[in-house]
VOPAGU-2260 file (C-alpha; in pm, 1 decimal, decimal comma):
REM VOPAGU-2260
SITE   aa  ch    i         X         Y         Z
SITE  MET   A    0  -11775,7    1192,3    2737,9
SITE  SER   A    1  -11532,2    1402,7    2548,2
SITE  SER   A    2  -11483,6    1383,8    2160,8
SITE  SER   A    3  -11112,1    1484,0    2163,0
SITE  PRO   A    4  -10856,3    1270,3    2138,1
SITE  VAL   A    5  -10738,8    1056,7    2444,2
SITE  ASN   A    6  -10335,0    1168,2    2569,0
SITE  VAL   A    7  -10161,9     826,6    2691,3
SITE  PHE   A    8   -9854,8     803,9    2838,3
SITE  VAL   A    9   -9663,0     527,8    2835,9
SITE  VAL   A   10   -9430,6     338,1    3092,7
SITE  VAL   A   11   -9301,5      -7,7    2953,8
SITE  ASN   A   12   -9033,8    -248,7    3195,2
SITE  THR   A   13   -8797,0    -288,7    2895,0
SITE  ALA   A   14   -8627,4    -546,3    3089,0
SITE  SER   A   15   -8893,6    -757,1    3016,9
SITE  ASP   A   16   -8931,8   -1031,5    2711,7
SITE  GLU   A   17   -9312,2    -976,7    2668,9
SITE  ALA   A   18   -9374,6    -622,9    2781,3
SITE  PRO   A   19   -9234,1    -439,7    2501,1
SITE  GLY   A   20   -9464,9    -621,8    2222,2
SITE  VAL   A   21   -9812,2    -618,0    2421,8
SITE  ALA   A   22   -9722,4    -250,4    2465,4
SITE  THR   A   23   -9636,8    -222,0    2096,9
SITE  ARG   A   24  -10002,8    -383,3    2045,3
SITE  VAL   A   25  -10160,4    -129,5    2270,7
SITE  VAL   A   26   -9980,2     184,7    2136,0
SITE  ARG   A   27  -10028,9      87,9    1781,2
SITE  ALA   A   28  -10398,0      68,3    1811,7
SITE  LEU   A   29  -10429,1     390,0    2044,9
SITE  LEU   A   30  -10227,8     587,4    1725,4
SITE  ALA   A   31  -10459,5     423,7    1487,1
SITE  ALA   A   32  -10755,2     559,2    1645,1
SITE  GLY   A   33  -10620,8     937,7    1681,0
SITE  ALA   A   34  -10494,8     913,1    2002,9
SITE  ASN   A   35  -10156,5    1096,5    2132,2
SITE  VAL   A   36   -9935,0     893,4    2295,7
SITE  ARG   A   37   -9566,9     965,0    2510,4
SITE  GLY   A   38   -9381,4     818,2    2686,5
SITE  PRO   A   39   -9018,7     851,7    2825,8
SITE  GLU   A   40   -8757,4     793,5    2525,2
SITE  GLN   A   41   -8627,3     501,0    2651,7
SITE  ASP   A   42   -8938,7     315,3    2700,5
SITE  LEU   A   43   -9075,5     396,4    2309,7
SITE  ALA   A   44   -8748,1     309,0    2184,4
SITE  ALA   A   45   -8812,9     -62,6    2295,0
SITE  LEU   A   46   -9141,0     -37,3    2111,4
SITE  ASP   A   47   -9162,4    -187,5    1724,2
SITE  LEU   A   48   -9304,1     213,2    1600,6
SITE  ASP   A   49   -9316,5     413,7    1336,8
SITE  PRO   A   50   -9110,4     757,0    1486,9
SITE  ASP   A   51   -9307,4     963,5    1255,3
SITE  ALA   A   52   -9629,1     858,5    1368,1
SITE  SER   A   53   -9910,0    1076,5    1377,8
SITE  GLY   A   54   -9939,8    1161,6    1742,3
SITE  LEU   A   55   -9665,5    1003,7    1885,9
SITE  LEU   A   56   -9449,6    1197,0    2091,7
SITE  VAL   A   57   -9068,4    1087,9    2194,7
SITE  GLY   A   58   -8934,6    1296,7    2473,8
SITE  GLY   A   59   -8827,6    1252,5    2814,3
SITE  THR   A   60   -8649,4    1071,1    3054,7
SITE  ASP   A   61   -8746,2     950,2    3402,3
SITE  GLY   A   62   -8816,3    1201,3    3625,6
SITE  ASP   A   63   -8841,3    1421,2    3397,1
SITE  VAL   A   64   -9197,8    1558,6    3437,2
SITE  ASP   A   65   -9167,0    1953,8    3471,5
SITE  GLY   A   66   -9250,3    2035,3    3074,2
SITE  ASP   A   67   -9590,0    1952,1    2907,9
SITE  VAL   A   68   -9437,1    1807,3    2594,7
SITE  ASP   A   69   -9152,0    1557,1    2759,6
SITE  GLY   A   70   -9370,3    1423,4    3045,6
SITE  SER   A   71   -9689,1    1315,8    3143,0
SITE  HIS   A   72   -9857,5    1672,5    3262,4
SITE  SER   A   73  -10122,2    1681,6    2955,7
SITE  SER   A   74  -10174,3    1303,4    2975,7
SITE  ASP   A   75  -10545,9    1204,2    3089,6
SITE  VAL   A   76  -10393,6     855,2    3196,1
SITE  VAL   A   77  -10090,1     693,7    3242,3
SITE  VAL   A   78  -10054,7     315,4    3119,2
SITE  VAL   A   79   -9787,5     126,5    3298,0
SITE  PHE   A   80   -9704,4    -253,6    3089,6
SITE  GLY   A   81   -9528,1    -428,7    3357,1
SITE  GLY   A   82   -9546,3    -540,5    3742,6
SITE  ASP   A   83   -9571,9    -379,3    4076,2
SITE  GLY   A   84   -9243,7    -219,7    4047,9
SITE  THR   A   85   -9278,8     -68,8    3707,9
SITE  ILE   A   86   -9608,4      58,5    3871,2
SITE  LEU   A   87   -9420,2     241,0    4134,2
SITE  ARG   A   88   -9164,1     355,5    3883,0
SITE  ALA   A   89   -9477,0     586,7    3695,3
SITE  ALA   A   90   -9602,1     713,9    4040,4
SITE  GLU   A   91   -9292,2     916,1    4007,7
SITE  LEU   A   92   -9325,1     988,5    3626,6
SITE  ALA   A   93   -9705,3    1081,3    3628,6
SITE  ALA   A   94   -9785,3    1442,9    3689,6
SITE  PRO   A   95  -10068,2    1526,2    4006,1
SITE  ASN   A   96  -10389,3    1382,9    3959,8
SITE  THR   A   97  -10321,1    1179,8    3644,9
SITE  PRO   A   98  -10459,4     786,5    3723,9
SITE  LEU   A   99  -10210,3     471,0    3615,8
SITE  LEU   A  100  -10366,4     217,5    3510,7
SITE  GLY   A  101  -10134,3     -97,2    3489,8
SITE  VAL   A  102  -10159,6    -401,5    3276,9
SITE  ASN   A  103   -9984,5    -677,0    3454,6
SITE  LEU   A  104   -9676,8    -826,5    3309,6
SITE  GLY   A  105   -9528,0    -937,4    3655,2
SITE  HIS   A  106   -9508,4   -1163,2    3832,3
SITE  VAL   A  107   -9832,2   -1094,3    4090,7
SITE  GLY   A  108   -9918,0    -733,4    3994,4
SITE  PHE   A  109  -10130,9    -646,9    4251,7
SITE  LEU   A  110  -10135,3    -242,7    4166,6
SITE  ALA   A  111  -10254,5    -333,1    3787,5
SITE  GLU   A  112  -10602,0    -357,2    3640,9
SITE  ALA   A  113  -10575,0    -536,5    3327,8
SITE  GLU   A  114  -10339,4    -857,5    3187,3
SITE  PRO   A  115  -10231,6    -948,8    2900,6
SITE  GLU   A  116  -10513,9   -1087,6    2740,4
SITE  ASP   A  117  -10752,6    -794,5    2816,4
SITE  VAL   A  118  -10579,6    -556,6    2588,8
SITE  GLN   A  119  -10853,7    -478,0    2343,6
SITE  PHE   A  120  -11090,7    -403,7    2637,5
SITE  VAL   A  121  -10767,7    -195,6    2793,2
SITE  VAL   A  122  -10739,0       4,4    2437,3
SITE  ASP   A  123  -11140,1      53,0    2360,9
SITE  CYS   A  124  -11156,9     173,4    2697,8
SITE  LEU   A  125  -10911,1     437,7    2653,1
SITE  ILE   A  126  -11022,1     523,4    2312,3
SITE  GLN   A  127  -11407,7     617,3    2448,5
SITE  ARG   A  128  -11229,5     759,7    2797,7
SITE  ARG   A  129  -11404,6     517,3    2989,5
SITE  TRP   A  130  -11247,7     479,8    3294,7
SITE  GLU   A  131  -11308,8     542,2    3709,6
SITE  VAL   A  132  -11059,9     726,1    3892,4
SITE  GLU   A  133  -10996,5     538,8    4262,3
SITE  GLU   A  134  -10793,4     720,7    4490,5
SITE  ARG   A  135  -10576,2     557,4    4739,0
SITE  THR   A  136  -10371,3     660,0    5077,8
SITE  ARG   A  137   -9969,7     786,9    4993,5
SITE  LEU   A  138   -9709,3     813,7    5276,8
SITE  ARG   A  139   -9565,0    1129,0    5344,5
SITE  VAL   A  140   -9239,4    1090,2    5574,3
SITE  SER   A  141   -8983,5    1341,1    5661,0
SITE  VAL   A  142   -8630,5    1322,2    5828,2
SITE  HIS   A  143   -8570,2    1527,8    6145,8
SITE  ARG   A  144   -8178,3    1583,3    6284,0
SITE  ASP   A  145   -8118,8    1806,9    6503,4
SITE  GLY   A  146   -8463,0    1985,6    6512,0
SITE  GLN   A  147   -8472,8    2029,4    6119,1
SITE  VAL   A  148   -8614,9    1873,2    5839,9
SITE  VAL   A  149   -8313,2    1759,7    5635,1
SITE  ASP   A  150   -8496,3    1524,3    5415,9
SITE  GLY   A  151   -8827,1    1376,5    5290,3
SITE  THR   A  152   -8965,6    1182,0    5056,8
SITE  TRP   A  153   -9348,6     982,4    4979,1
SITE  ALA   A  154   -9443,6     632,2    4880,0
SITE  VAL   A  155   -9724,8     405,3    4771,4
SITE  ASN   A  156   -9683,4     127,5    4944,0
SITE  GLU   A  157   -9434,6     148,1    5212,3
SITE  VAL   A  158   -9153,3     330,3    5330,9
SITE  SER   A  159   -8922,9     133,9    5577,0
SITE  VAL   A  160   -8549,8     195,1    5789,9
SITE  GLU   A  161   -8362,5     -82,8    5790,0
SITE  LYS   A  162   -8032,1    -180,8    5970,0
SITE  ALA   A  163   -7741,8     -64,7    5688,7
SITE  ALA   A  164   -7526,9    -337,8    5894,5
SITE  ARG   A  165   -7576,6    -715,6    5827,2
SITE  GLU   A  166   -7422,2    -785,0    6191,4
SITE  ARG   A  167   -7610,0    -485,2    6404,8
SITE  MET   A  168   -7946,0    -456,8    6487,1
SITE  ILE   A  169   -8121,0     -79,8    6527,7
SITE  GLU   A  170   -8307,3      69,5    6836,7
SITE  VAL   A  171   -8619,1     243,2    6747,2
SITE  LEU   A  172   -8842,0     431,4    7009,5
SITE  VAL   A  173   -9142,4     412,9    6833,3
SITE  GLU   A  174   -9440,5     689,7    6864,4
SITE  VAL   A  175   -9792,3     729,3    6795,4
SITE  ASP   A  176   -9960,0    1074,1    6815,1
SITE  GLY   A  177   -9713,9    1229,1    7023,5
SITE  ARG   A  178   -9708,8     963,6    7272,6
SITE  PRO   A  179   -9452,8     672,5    7318,2
SITE  LEU   A  180   -9533,6     336,0    7218,8
SITE  SER   A  181   -9210,2     109,4    7247,4
SITE  ARG   A  182   -8877,5     112,5    7214,6
SITE  TRP   A  183   -8763,8    -192,0    6948,6
SITE  GLY   A  184   -8431,0    -365,2    6892,3
SITE  CYS   A  185   -8507,3    -491,3    6540,6
SITE  ASP   A  186   -8329,6    -547,9    6188,2
SITE  GLY   A  187   -8598,2    -242,4    6113,9
SITE  VAL   A  188   -8939,3     -99,8    6073,5
SITE  VAL   A  189   -9226,4     -68,2    5786,3
SITE  CYS   A  190   -9478,7     130,6    5780,1
SITE  ALA   A  191   -9729,8     104,0    5497,6
SITE  THR   A  192  -10046,7     208,1    5333,4
SITE  PRO   A  193  -10359,0     -44,6    5277,2
SITE  THR   A  194  -10236,7     -79,1    4928,2
SITE  GLY   A  195   -9918,1    -196,5    5067,0
SITE  SER   A  196   -9991,8    -385,9    5300,6
SITE  THR   A  197   -9989,5    -692,0    5033,2
SITE  ALA   A  198   -9614,8    -587,5    4934,9
SITE  TYR   A  199   -9341,1    -566,7    5185,6
SITE  ALA   A  200   -9577,6    -553,0    5520,1
SITE  PHE   A  201   -9746,2    -907,9    5420,7
SITE  SER   A  202   -9411,1   -1049,3    5351,7
SITE  ALA   A  203   -9344,3    -902,0    5755,4
SITE  GLY   A  204   -9600,7   -1080,9    5884,2
SITE  GLY   A  205   -9844,7    -758,3    5878,3
SITE  PRO   A  206  -10239,2    -800,5    5792,7
SITE  VAL   A  207  -10382,4    -786,5    5475,6
SITE  VAL   A  208  -10605,6    -432,7    5487,2
SITE  TRP   A  209  -10855,6    -390,1    5233,1
SITE  PRO   A  210  -10805,0    -125,0    4997,4
SITE  GLU   A  211  -11107,0     108,8    5086,8
SITE  VAL   A  212  -11025,8      91,2    5440,6
SITE  GLU   A  213  -10831,2     427,3    5574,2
SITE  ALA   A  214  -10549,9     294,0    5806,5
SITE  LEU   A  215  -10179,3     306,8    5788,9
SITE  LEU   A  216   -9969,8      -2,3    5974,3
SITE  VAL   A  217   -9652,4     -10,1    6171,9
SITE  VAL   A  218   -9441,5    -377,3    6083,6
SITE  PRO   A  219   -9173,8    -460,0    6294,7
SITE  LEU   A  220   -8887,6    -668,8    6120,9
SITE  SER   A  221   -8728,2    -930,6    6317,8
SITE  ALA   A  222   -8819,4    -733,5    6676,5
SITE  HIS   A  223   -8632,7    -789,2    7005,5
SITE  ALA   A  224   -8945,5    -688,1    7213,9
SITE  LEU   A  225   -9228,2    -795,7    7454,2
SITE  PHE   A  226   -9456,7    -587,2    7270,5
SITE  ALA   A  227   -9366,7    -643,6    6856,9
SITE  ARG   A  228   -9673,4    -708,9    6663,9
SITE  PRO   A  229   -9809,5    -522,6    6373,4
SITE  LEU   A  230  -10011,5    -230,5    6442,0
SITE  VAL   A  231  -10322,9     -66,8    6237,0
SITE  VAL   A  232  -10389,1     277,5    6294,8
SITE  SER   A  233  -10574,7     622,7    6227,4
SITE  PRO   A  234  -10531,9     754,3    5885,3
SITE  SER   A  235  -10490,1    1093,5    6063,5
SITE  SER   A  236  -10215,4     954,9    6309,0
SITE  THR   A  237   -9862,4    1059,7    6298,1
SITE  ILE   A  238   -9573,9     765,4    6339,6
SITE  SER   A  239   -9247,8     934,4    6455,5
SITE  LEU   A  240   -8963,7     687,1    6469,0
SITE  ASP   A  241   -8658,0     751,5    6694,6
SITE  MET   A  242   -8343,6     619,4    6626,7
SITE  ALA   A  243   -8087,7     520,2    6931,4
SITE  PRO   A  244   -7740,9     589,2    6988,1
SITE  GLY   A  245   -7498,1     373,6    6758,3
SITE  SER   A  246   -7848,4     307,7    6519,3
SITE  GLN   A  247   -7683,2     324,9    6166,4
SITE  ALA   A  248   -8004,1     252,5    5906,9
SITE  VAL   A  249   -8145,0     345,4    5586,2
SITE  LEU   A  250   -8488,8     507,0    5466,9
SITE  TRP   A  251   -8605,6     303,8    5212,0
SITE  ALA   A  252   -8929,0     440,8    4989,0
SITE  ASP   A  253   -9129,0     170,5    4788,2
SITE  GLY   A  254   -8790,2     -11,1    4750,4
SITE  ARG   A  255   -8683,6     230,4    4522,9
SITE  ARG   A  256   -8515,6     545,6    4703,5
SITE  THR   A  257   -8329,1     565,5    4964,4
SITE  ILE   A  258   -8211,3     819,2    5233,1
SITE  ASP   A  259   -7909,8     744,7    5488,3
SITE  VAL   A  260   -8051,5     791,9    5872,9
SITE  ARG   A  261   -7797,1     881,7    6131,2
SITE  ALA   A  262   -7822,7     784,8    6488,4
SITE  GLY   A  263   -8088,3    1001,1    6693,8
SITE  ASP   A  264   -8267,5    1103,5    6337,9
SITE  ARG   A  265   -8637,2    1110,3    6395,9
SITE  LEU   A  266   -8863,0    1008,4    6142,7
SITE  VAL   A  267   -9219,3    1132,2    6064,8
SITE  VAL   A  268   -9448,4     896,5    5891,9
SITE  CYS   A  269   -9795,3    1056,0    5791,5
SITE  ALA   A  270  -10062,4    1036,9    5551,8
SITE  ASP   A  271   -9948,3    1216,9    5195,7
SITE  PRO   A  272  -10243,3    1454,3    5149,1
SITE  ASP   A  273  -10201,8    1415,0    4756,9
SITE  PRO   A  274  -10331,7    1039,4    4711,6
SITE  VAL   A  275  -10207,4     828,9    4449,0
SITE  ARG   A  276  -10556,3     767,4    4193,6
SITE  PHE   A  277  -10552,5     442,6    3980,7
SITE  ALA   A  278  -10777,8     420,5    3656,4
SITE  ARG   A  279  -11020,0     130,4    3730,3
SITE  LEU   A  280  -11215,8      -3,6    3394,0
SITE  ALA   A  281  -11470,6    -243,8    3583,8
SITE  PRO   A  282  -11524,1    -312,9    3917,5
SITE  ALA   A  283  -11378,4    -559,0    4119,1
SITE  PRO   A  284  -11394,7    -699,3    4473,1
SITE  PHE   A  285  -11081,9    -726,6    4658,1
SITE  THR   A  286  -11151,7   -1017,7    4729,0
SITE  ASP   A  287  -11140,8   -1150,4    4410,7
SITE  ARG   A  288  -10792,9   -1000,9    4318,1
SITE  LEU   A  289  -10663,2   -1200,8    4659,9
SITE  VAL   A  290  -10745,7   -1531,2    4542,3
SITE  ALA   A  291  -10643,0   -1456,8    4164,2
SITE  LYS   A  292  -10326,9   -1340,3    4300,6
SITE  PHE   A  293  -10238,4   -1607,3    4550,9
SITE  ASP   A  294  -10410,7   -1854,7    4409,9
SITE  LEU   A  295  -10625,7   -1927,3    4723,1
SITE  PRO   A  296  -10786,4   -2261,7    4785,4
SITE  VAL   A  297  -11197,1   -2149,6    4730,1
SITE  GLU   A  298  -11321,2   -2470,4    4526,2
SITE  GLY   A  299  -11630,7   -2579,6    4700,2
SITE  TRP   A  300  -11780,1   -2261,5    4765,6
SITE  ARG   A  301  -12131,6   -2245,7    4677,3
SITE  GLY   A  302  -12211,2   -1870,3    4725,8
SITE  ARG   A  303  -12323,1   -1677,9    4453,8
SITE  GLN   A  304  -12152,4   -1638,5    4147,8
SITE  ARG   A  305  -12046,7   -1275,2    4002,9
SITE  SER   A  306  -12263,5   -1181,5    3678,9
SITE  LEU   A  307  -12055,9   -1067,6    3414,0
């Protein structure tokens, strides 16, 4: 265990009524313990902190992670106060290989590691550098036009191509590993990671996939086709979506970033070589997370209880 002060990059949902207060408590405790705390200027400005406090470095904006001072490149961990949307924003800010640790102050918080009542435990683990790093698959998508790659991005949960005009469906030819699968007239197609299986893909009727399962998901949206079921494919597979003439669409990445898609474009989706990393403070079976987040009825279960 390193004896040097822990370096923490803080991301806060400043629109939340609760998140700035919880973040203030945690940051104050970290600074009192000698930690170094950085974060985007607008996030730290929402906290009740002494701007001259030792170890506090205010600076940086969304997307500004190129410098060692203003960004997260010198941080050991990114701590996020908010819901899954804030964690996805933090994934955009985080330097490569820096793990994300979410304190859930949203509605569901599937990506979060801790709840607000756990903040003292979070502080203790951070100060003592007591966390494990869990790697999750990210997606990489590229947009091909006239034989050239014209754009691309990545996603933690999913990439989706969706119709741009409400009154008109899009037509998509789906290809897996270089072989045509089916043509769908649909509202769109979602390609998701196991992490994203409980997000948009789940709402669209896709299966829940345990995070340790290595796979990619393909889920059609309101498809008019004989064969239009959710698919689970190999993590090494390449999924191609060819846009038919007349199809006006928009590509979304994690519901946060968009790319305009033209008729005739080809979207190529695969696993990103660089995973997203999460900091885990204690072992927690995914089954328990599902039960807690969806409030599933398990009363009367007589199996073995977990020991704390």
